[in-house]
Every structure is written in C-alpha cells, then in structure tokens.
C-alpha positions as a printed Julia matrix, in Angstrom:
179×3 Matrix{Float64}:
  83.76     0.81  41.36
  84.13     2.87  38.1
  81.47     4.51  36.26
  80.87     3.29  32.74
  78.76     4.42  29.49
  76.63     7.95  30.03
  78.12     7.93  33.83
  81.48     8.44  32.64
  81.13    10.69  29.76
  78.87    12.9   32.31
  81.81    12.83  34.69
  84.42    13.87  31.91
  82.69    16.83  31.0
  82.58    17.84  34.87
  86.4     17.68  34.39
  86.53    20.14  31.59
  86.94    23.66  32.68
  86.83    26.51  29.89
  89.79    27.77  28.68
  91.12    30.83  29.7
  91.24    33.68  27.23
  94.39    33.55  25.21
  94.31    36.39  22.94
  95.26    39.92  24.05
  94.6     42.71  21.87
  98.31    44.55  21.75
  97.32    46.55  18.07
  96.9     50.34  17.89
  93.27    50.52  17.16
  90.64    49.37  19.55
  88.11    46.47  18.85
  84.28    46.87  19.47
  83.19    45.52  22.87
  80.44    43.16  23.06
  77.22    44.7   23.67
  75.56    44.73  27.09
  73.14    47.06  27.82
  72.38    50.69  27.26
  73.76    51.64  30.28
  77.0     49.77  30.23
  77.46    51.08  26.68
  76.96    54.59  27.7
  79.93    54.29  29.87
  81.85    52.37  27.66
  81.58    55.21  25.01
  82.94    57.89  27.24
  85.57    55.84  28.59
  86.84    55.23  24.82
  86.29    58.94  24.53
  88.68    60.01  27.62
  91.24    57.39  26.29
  94.42    58.8   23.99
  94.29    57.97  20.56
  96.36    54.71  19.46
  98.32    55.87  16.59
 102.04    55.65  15.52
 102.47    59.39  14.96
 104.22    59.93  18.25
 106.04    56.61  17.98
 104.68    55.43  21.29
 102.43    52.57  21.0
  99.64    51.96  24.18
  98.2     48.61  25.0
  94.24    47.78  24.99
  93.06    46.19  28.2
  92.25    42.29  27.51
  88.48    41.4   27.17
  87.24    38.2   28.36
  84.89    36.23  25.84
  81.47    36.71  27.24
  81.1     33.66  29.71
  77.87    31.51  29.53
  75.4     31.84  32.4
  77.03    30.82  35.9
  73.8     29.7   37.2
  73.72    27.16  34.12
  77.02    25.9   34.67
  76.46    25.38  38.44
  73.36    23.44  37.52
  75.37    21.53  34.92
  77.86    20.82  37.12
  75.61    19.73  40.36
  73.47    17.47  37.93
  76.52    15.45  36.82
  77.86    15.46  40.4
  74.47    13.85  41.45
  74.88    11.49  38.71
  78.17    10.54  39.93
  77.37    10.23  43.51
  74.19     8.55  42.72
  76.58     6.05  40.66
  79.06     5.63  43.76
  76.03     5.13  46.0
  74.42     2.36  43.92
  77.66     0.49  43.66
  78.1      1.02  47.59
  74.97    -0.37  47.75
  75.27    -3.32  45.52
  78.37    -4.03  47.44
  76.72    -4.15  50.75
  74.05    -6.37  49.22
  76.45    -8.73  48.13
  78.15    -8.75  51.75
  74.82    -9.26  53.07
  74.56   -12.19  51.11
  77.28   -13.6   51.41
  77.16   -13.36  55.13
  73.64   -15.52  55.31
  75.12   -17.83  53.1
  77.88   -18.48  55.41
  75.69   -18.45  58.47
  73.43   -21.21  56.61
  76.52   -23.09  56.17
  77.58   -22.77  59.86
  73.97   -24.0   60.79
  74.51   -26.82  58.64
  77.81   -27.71  60.33
  76.57   -27.16  63.41
  73.59   -29.83  62.84
  76.06   -32.34  61.3
  78.35   -31.63  64.58
  75.17   -32.01  66.85
  74.33   -35.62  64.84
  77.57   -36.44  64.92
  78.26   -36.04  68.98
  74.55   -37.76  69.51
  76.07   -40.68  67.58
  79.24   -40.91  69.43
  77.22   -40.74  72.6
  74.99   -43.71  71.49
  78.37   -45.51  70.33
  79.72   -44.84  73.76
  76.81   -45.85  75.99
  76.41   -49.22  73.82
  80.36   -49.65  74.38
  79.31   -49.39  78.1
  76.52   -52.04  77.89
  79.14   -54.32  76.05
  82.02   -53.73  78.31
  80.91   -56.86  81.12
  80.53   -58.96  78.12
  84.25   -57.65  76.86
  85.58   -58.06  80.36
  84.12   -61.69  80.45
  85.77   -62.37  76.9
  89.18   -61.08  78.24
  88.99   -63.54  81.36
  87.92   -66.4   79.27
  90.99   -65.72  76.77
  93.38   -65.5   80.0
  91.93   -68.86  81.17
  92.2    -70.33  77.8
  96.0    -69.35  77.73
  96.6    -70.58  81.29
  94.69   -73.98  80.11
  97.11   -73.71  77.14
 100.66   -73.6   78.99
  99.25   -76.28  81.67
  98.44   -78.44  78.5
 102.22   -77.79  76.96
 103.56   -78.55  80.86
 101.25   -81.38  80.82
 102.76   -82.37  77.12
 106.04   -81.86  77.92
 106.03   -83.78  81.41
 104.38   -86.84  79.73
 107.1    -86.91  77.17
 109.59   -86.87  80.05
 108.08   -89.57  81.88
 107.54   -91.84  78.65
 111.09   -91.6   78.13
 112.07   -92.63  81.64
 109.74   -95.76  81.47
 111.36   -96.61  78.09
 114.55   -96.43  79.78
 113.63   -98.6   82.78
 112.05  -101.07  80.22
 115.47  -101.54  78.61
 117.17  -101.93  81.59
C-alpha cells in the first residue's frame, strides 16, 4: 500500500540527493578555500606558495582545481536516511499486517458461513431421512391403495361388459317379442 501524509513526505525527502557541484573555478585568481583546521590550512598555504602565479602576462591561463562545497555531516545524513527508511518500512509492515488481519477475519467469517451451511445440510439430511422412514412406513398402505385401485378398475370394466351384454340381451329379447 502507498504511504500517505507524513510518511509520503519522509519518503520523498529520502529520494532527494544533494546536487553535484556545478561551478568550476577557471578564473585567473585563486579563490580562498574554506577553513578546516590549523594543520590543513598550513598545508594549503604551502601548496599555494608552490603554484605558479595565474596572471595573464605570459598569455597562458591555468585552471584551478574544482573545490566541492562543504558536505554536511555524513553520520547525520545516514541517521536521517535510516530514520526515514525505518518510517517507510514500518508503514509497509503495518499495511502488510493489516492485510493479514483482514484476510484472517475473512477466513473466520468464511469458516462460520461454512459451519452454518454444514448445520443446514445436516438438518436437511436428517429431515430427508425422516421423510424416507415415513414413506417406508406408509408403503404397505400405498400398496393396498394400488391393489384397491386395480380391483376397482377391473370391476369397472366388468360392469361395462355386463352393461353391454345386458343391452345386447335386451335388444335380442325385444326382437324376439316382435316376432
């Protein structure tokens, strides 16, 4: 996840490096160097004495060595960089921990839903078994109903046949009477 607010500002300042020196001194007169300490200034003075003079009398111009501006304390910069990196990493780890907590909560909810579904399916299975047992206990009665239905159908067909036969018999009897 991306950092916001102060964390973003801290990360932006981490990315900013000091600019490299851009000004080279190519003038004829040497510039005074920054003072460091007594031993260094004595050595610098003796080097200046040994240098040839930079005047335009001979028509040759000499270049001076480029001097870098005084750098801030390296330890302070490192400490600042490590502090900012710690803030950045802390933010990343916090985001990752929150992601894992969210996943954990989602897993718990999913587990609960599956347990509910399991309970529902167990109840459905139990009810289905009860229905099957009731059906099995009613099966002899259902068989009797089927037998009675078959007997009623057979009796009905016998009644139709008897009715048809009685009509034919009546028709024959009427024919015989007419004769």
